[in-house]
N, C-alpha and C positions, 0 to 999 in steps of 0.2 A: 504494500500500500504506500502510495506517495501523495503528498499534498504540495501543490505549488505555493510558494511564498507570496504574500501580498505584493511585494516589490522585489525585483532582483537586487541583490546587495552584495558588496564585496565582503570577504571575511573580515578584513580590517575594520570596516564600518560596523559590522555586527559585534565584533569583540569590543570595540570602543563603546558601544551602546549597552552591551549586556554583560561585559566583564569576561575574565578568563585570559588565557594566553594561547598563542599559536605555536605549534611545534611541527616542523617538517612541511609546513604549508605556506605558500605565498599569500600575503594579505590581499593582493589584487585579484585573487581568484574569485569569480562570481558564483554565488550560491543561488540556485533556482528552486530547489525542492527539498522538503523534508521526506525522508524515506526510512522504512524499517530495515533492520539488518537482514531480513529474509528475502529481499527483492533479488531477482536474477539479472536485472538490467541496470545496476547502479552505474552512475557516470560521475565525471569530475564535478558536475554542477550540483551533486546531491550532498546533503548534510544528514548523516546517519547517527542518531543517538545510540550509544552503546552503554547499556546499564548493567549487563550481566556478562561475566567472563566467558560463559559457555558459548557465546556468539562470536568471540574474538577470532577463533580459528577460521570461521567462514569469511571473515573480512580481511584476512591476512594479505590478499593481493588486490584489494579494491582500489579504484582511483577516487572514490568518494572521500569527502572530509568526515572524519569520525569525531563526534562530540562525546568526550569521555571525562571521567574524573581523573585526577592525577594518579590515583591508585591503579586504574585500569590502563593507563597509558603504556605501561611496560608490557602489556599483553599484545600490543600491536606495534612493534618496533618498525621504524621506517615508513610509517603511514603518515598521511596528512592529518594532523590532530588539532582539534580545538579543545584544550583542557580547561575544564570549569568545575569549581567545587560543587555546583548544584545543576547538573545538566537538565534535570526536569524543569527547573525554572526557566531555562532558555527555551525549551520546547513549548512551555505554557505561554511564554511571551510571543513567540512566533505564530503559534496557532491562534492566539487571541487576536492578532492582527488580521489573520485570514478570516476569522469568524466575525469581524466587526461589521456586521450588517444589522441595521435597525430592525427590530422585530415588527411584524405587521400587526396593526390593531384591527381585530375582527369583531369588535363589540357589536356591530350590526347583526352578527349571527349568534350572539350570546344573549343570555337573559340577565340584565342588570336592573334589579327592582328599584322602584322609587324609594328613596330613603337610604340607599347605599351611597357612600361617598367615594367616588371614583374619579380622581383628577384626570385631566386630558392627557397628561404625560404617561398614564398607565396604559399598558398594552394588554388587551384581553383576547384570549384565543376563542376559536369557534366553539359554540355550544357550552361554554363555561356558564356557571350560574353564580351570581353575586347577590346575596339576599339583602333585604332592607336591614339597616343597622350595622352592616359591615363598613369599615373605614379603611381605605387603602392609601398608603403614602405615595409621595411623588416617585415616579420612575419604576413602579412595580410592574411585574409581568405575571399574568395569570394564564396558565396553559389551557389548551383545549380540554373541554369536559371537566375541568376542575370545578369544585364547589366551595364557595366561601360563605359561611353562614353569618347571620346577624350576631353581633357581639364579638366578632373577630376584628382586631385592630392590627394592621400591618404597618411597620415602619417604612422608611424610604428604601427603594431599590430591592425589595423582596421579590424573589422568584418562586413562583408556585408551579410545580410541574404538572404535566398533563394528567388528568384524572385524580389529582390529590383532593382530599376533603378536609377542610379546616372548620372546626367549631361545631361538629355534630355532637349531639348529647353524649356525655361520657357514660361509661358502663358502671352506673351506680345503682345498687339495689339494697334494700333493707329487708332482711328475712324475719318474718313473724309467723304467728299462728295461721294467718290466712295465706301464707306463701310469700313469694318475692314481690315487693312493692318498689316500683321505680322511684328513685330520688331525683327530682328535677335538677338538671345541670345548667345553671344560669350564669356561671362566672365568665364565660367566653374564653377567648384566646388572645394573648398579646405576643406579638412577634417584633423583635428588634430590627434595626437597620441592617441591610446587606445579608439577610438570612436567605439561604436557598433550600427549598423543600422539593424533594425528588418526585418523580411520577408515581402516582398511586400511594403516596404517603398519606397518613391520617393523623390529625392532631385533634384530640377530643376537647370539648369545652370543659372548663372547671365547674365545680359545684357552686361555690360561693365566690371565691376568687378565681382569677384566670389561670389557665395553663400557659406557661411562658417559654418562649424560645429566645435566648439572649442574642444580642447583636453579633452578627458574623457567624452564627452557627450554620452548619451544613448538614442536611439530612439527605441520604441517598434514597433511591426508590424503595417503596414498600416498607418504610420505617413507620412504626406506630408509637405515638406518644399519648399515654393515657391521661385521664382527667386529673387536674391539679399537679401534674408533673412539671418539672422545670429542667430545661436543658441550658447549661451555662454558655456565656459568650465564647465564641471561637471554638466550640466543640465540634468534632467531625464524626458523623455516625454513618457506618457502612450499611449496605442493603439488608433488609429483613430483620433489623434489630427492633426490639420492642421494650417499652418502658411502662411498667404498670403504674396505676394511679398513685399520686403523691410521692413518686420517686424524685430524687434530687441529683442532678448531674452538675458538677462544678464547671469552672472555666477551663477551656483548653483541653478537654478530655478527648481521647481517641477511642472510638468504639468499633470493634471489628464486626464483620457480617454475622447475622443470626444470633447476636448476643441477646440474652433475656435478663431484664432487671426487675426484681420483685418490688411490690408496693412498699413505700415508705423507706426504701434503701437510699443511702446517701453515698455518692461517689465524689471523692475529693478532687480539688483542682489538679489538672495535669496528669490524672491517672490514665492508665492504658488497660483496655479490656480486650483480651484476645478473642478471635472469632469463636463463636459458639459457646462462649462462657455463660454459665448460669449463675447470676449474681443474686444471692439470697441474703447477703449481709453487707454491712458498710465496707467501703474500700477507702483506705487512707489516701491523702493527697500524694501525687507523684508515684504511687505504687502501680505495678503491672500484675494483673490477675488473669488466670486462665482456668479452664476446666469446669466441671460441674460436680458438686458446688464449687464456685470459683474460689481459688486460693492464690496466694502469691505464686507467680510463674515458676520460680525456682523450686518451690515445694511440689508443684504439679509435675515438673520434669523429673523430680526425684521419685515420685509415685510411679511414673511410667517406667523409669529405669529399674526400679525394684520389681515391678510386675514382669518385665522382660527377663530378669535374672531368674525368676521362679519358674519360668516355662521350661 
C-alpha cells in the first residue's frame, strides 16, 4: 500500500520541518510517496517507515528512503536512512497533510431536532440524529447514523464516529419484591474539548450527575462507557473495552483492547491496562496491570511462567 504525499518535498525540507537526521541519503532527493515495507515496487521516491526489525532483511537492497529509529539503523547498513526518534510521529504528520480535507456537512439528510444547539461550524453526517437538549461545541463532527441524545454537552472539536450513541439511558435498575425497576438516568453526558469517540461506541447518561469524558480522551470503536463513569483527560482506550457504571479512569491512562473495568473501580493517572485485562479492583497511578483478575504485569508473567514449568 502506498499513499502519495500532499506535496512533493525534498528530504532536507522534511527533516528541517519534522526533525531527525539523514544518513546515506542526499537531502535533495525528492520524496513522493509513503509506502509499507511489503511493497514489491519500491522506488527512490518512496519513504518507507521501518518499525520492526523483522522487515529489515526485505529492505536490504531497496532504493527507497527508510524512516527508522537510531536503534534500527544498524539493521540496514548502506541504505538511504532518515533517522528519527519517533518515526510514527513523522508518519502521522505526513498522513495528516494528505487527509486534510474539510468534512462534508450533510445535516440536510440528518435529523436535528428543534432545541438542539448545533453551530454552523459543526459537520453532521447523513442520517445522524441530534435530539433536543443536546449542545455541540464549535468544530464538532458527528458521523453518519450517530445519535446524540438530549443532555449531552460536547466541547469544541469533538469527533463522534459513525453509529456511536451518546446519552442513552444508563443501565440502572433497583431490585425489589416486584422485580427490577428502572432508575431514570437524567444526568446526561459531558465531553471535553478534542475528544474522539470511535464508530459504534456508546456512552451512557449518568443518573444524577453526568458521565464524563475528559479533554483529549480517545475512544476506539465499540468502546462502552457506563453511566456515571469518568474517563480522564488524555486517556486512550482501544477497541471493545468496557467501563461499568461509576468506574473512574484517571488522566493519561492507556487501555488495551477488550479490557473490562468493574463498577466503582478507580484507575490511577498514567496507569496501563493490558489487552483483555479484567479489572475488578483499584489500580494505582502509573502501574501496569494484566490478566484476569488483573494484577501487576510482573506478577501475571510470573503466574504464567510457573504454570508452564508445571506442565
